[in-house]
C-alpha positions, 0 to 999 in steps of 0.5 A: 500500500502506498500513501501520497501524503502524511494525512493518507498514512494516518487515515489508513484507508479509513481505518486509522482510528482503529489502527492508531487507537489500538496502538495507543491502548497497547502503549498505555498498557505497556507503560502502566503494567511495569508501574503496577507490577512495581507497586504490587512488588513493594506491597508484597515486600512490606507484607512479607516483612510484617509477617516475619516480624509477627512470626518472630515476636514472642507469644 
């Protein structure tokens, strides 16, 4: 497929909204997932440390 202008390229033959929208959603998810994973990891470490303290405390 050949485009004669930048506008034709972004329009993608009338499917540009779907094409660029899906790229946008994928980019947002790929940027969000590592941040969410880091947050879950930090919470898991805090929970593990508090569980160790609880386990080691005398009865």
